[in-house]
C-alpha positions in Angstrom: 0.3 0.2 0.2 3.0 2.3 0.4 3.7 2.8 -3.3 0.2 4.3 -3.5 0.1 6.8 -1.0 -1.7 9.2 -3.8 -4.4 7.4 -4.4 -7.4 8.0 -4.1 -10.8 5.3 -4.0 -14.4 5.8 -4.9 -15.7 3.1 -4.1 -20.4 2.4 -3.2 -18.9 -0.6 -1.2 -18.9 -0.5 3.0 -16.9 -3.9 2.6 -14.1 -1.5 1.4 -14.8 1.0 3.0 -13.9 -0.9 6.2 -11.1 -2.6 4.5 -9.5 0.7 3.8 -9.9 2.4 7.3 -7.1 -0.1 7.8 -4.8 2.3 5.6 -3.8 5.7 4.7 -5.8 6.1 1.2 -8.2 9.4 0.3 -11.0 7.6 0.0 -14.2 9.5 -1.1 -17.6 7.4 -0.4 -20.7 6.9 -2.0 -23.6 7.4 -0.3 -27.6 6.2 -1.2 -29.8 3.9 -0.3 -27.0 0.5 0.9 -28.7 -3.2 -1.6 -28.7 -5.8 2.0 -26.9 -8.6 -0.7 -23.4 -6.5 -1.2 -23.4 -3.8 0.9 -23.3 -2.0 -1.7 -24.8 1.4 -2.3 -27.6 2.2 -5.5 -29.9 4.6 -6.5 -30.0 7.9 -7.9 -28.3 10.0 -4.7 -24.9 7.1 -5.2 -25.6 8.7 -9.7 -25.5 11.8 -8.5 -22.7 11.2 -6.6 -21.0 9.8 -9.2 -21.5 12.7 -12.3 -19.3 15.4 -9.9 -16.0 12.7 -10.0 -13.3 11.5 -12.4 -11.7 8.2 -12.1 -9.1 6.6 -14.8 -10.2 3.4 -13.7 -13.9 1.7 -12.2 -12.6 -1.9 -11.2 -16.2 -3.3 -11.2 -17.9 -7.2 -10.6 -20.2 -8.4 -13.1 -22.9 -11.1 -12.2 -23.0 -12.4 -15.0 -21.0 -11.4 -18.8 -22.0 -12.8 -22.1 -20.9 -12.3 -26.0 -24.4 -10.7 -26.6 -25.3 -8.5 -23.5 -21.7 -7.5 -22.1 -21.0 -7.4 -18.2 -24.5 -7.8 -16.4 -26.1 -7.8 -12.5 -29.5 -9.3 -11.3 -30.8 -6.0 -10.2 -31.8 -3.0 -12.2 -31.2 -0.4 -9.9 -27.4 -1.4 -9.2 -27.0 -1.4 -13.2 -27.6 1.8 -13.3 -25.0 2.8 -10.4 -22.6 0.0 -12.1 -23.1 2.1 -15.6 -22.7 5.8 -13.8 -19.4 4.3 -12.8 -18.3 3.5 -15.9 -19.1 7.3 -17.8 -17.4 8.4 -14.1 -14.1 6.5 -15.0 -11.8 6.9 -18.2 -11.4 2.7 -17.7 -13.5 0.1 -17.0 -12.2 -3.0 -16.2 -14.5 -5.6 -15.5 -13.9 -8.3 -12.5 -15.6 -12.3 -13.1 -15.2 -15.2 -12.2 -15.3 -18.5 -14.7 -19.0 -19.3 -12.9 -20.7 -16.0 -14.5 -19.0 -16.8 -17.5 -21.3 -17.1 -20.1 -24.3 -16.5 -17.3 -26.6 -13.3 -18.3 -27.8 -11.3 -15.2 -31.3 -9.6 -15.1 -29.7 -6.1 -16.1 -26.8 -5.5 -18.6 -24.6 -2.3 -17.2 -21.2 -2.4 -19.7 -21.5 -3.3 -23.2 -18.8 -4.1 -24.6 -17.6 -0.8 -26.0 -17.0 0.5 -23.1 -14.9 -1.9 -21.3 -10.4 -1.9 -21.7 -10.2 -4.6 -19.2 -11.9 -7.9 -18.2 -10.3 -9.4 -15.4 -10.9 -13.6 -15.0 -9.8 -16.3 -12.3 -9.1 -18.7 -14.9 -8.8 -19.0 -19.1 -11.9 -17.5 -21.2 -13.5 -19.8 -23.4 -12.5 -19.7 -27.2 -15.6 -18.2 -28.4 -15.2 -15.7 -25.7 -11.7 -14.8 -26.1 -11.9 -14.4 -29.9 -15.1 -11.7 -29.5 -12.9 -9.6 -27.0 -9.3 -9.9 -29.1 -12.1 -7.8 -31.8 -12.7 -5.5 -29.5 -9.1 -4.6 -28.1 -10.2 -5.8 -24.6 -7.5 -6.7 -22.9 -7.5 -9.8 -20.8 -5.5 -11.0 -17.8 -6.1 -14.5 -15.3 -6.1 -13.6 -11.8 -4.3 -16.1 -9.7 -1.3 -15.6 -6.8 0.1 -12.5 -6.5 2.2 -12.8 -8.9 -0.1 -11.5 -11.2 -1.8 -9.2 -8.7 2.1 -7.3 -8.5 2.5 -7.6 -12.4 -0.9 -6.4 -12.9 -0.7 -3.4 -10.6 2.8 -2.2 -12.0 0.4 -2.8 -15.6 -2.8 -0.7 -15.4 -2.1 1.3 -11.7 0.5 3.3 -12.6 -0.6 6.1 -14.0 
């Protein structure tokens, strides 16, 4: 964490806020309606806060990821908030685990044209890999500390 001393973090997630309280980052909390399932703040108040903010990178988890619909979530308000996050950020990084690949959720929040990076815990099926290459989306397979250090150096440094 010391090599990120000038890092500002914007989050709508209560567990992440609690975790970051142990460090000296500049942390901005987005308020709004708390979704009980994820303890994330979502909805119009959260989205209004995002209209006045800019981020270099948005790291967004997804419940579903398909070639046809991109990234999706089961909650409509959460999808609206995640869309607002992609608009506030220069780059969008989607975080997905293998179980979410080729699964669609109720509400899409990021089509392929707004996604810059995709991080998954396992290699992607060939059709996804080809699709992402066509879209010029950088993919990373995340496992082990070696990945974490390499990814931080490549994408976090600005």
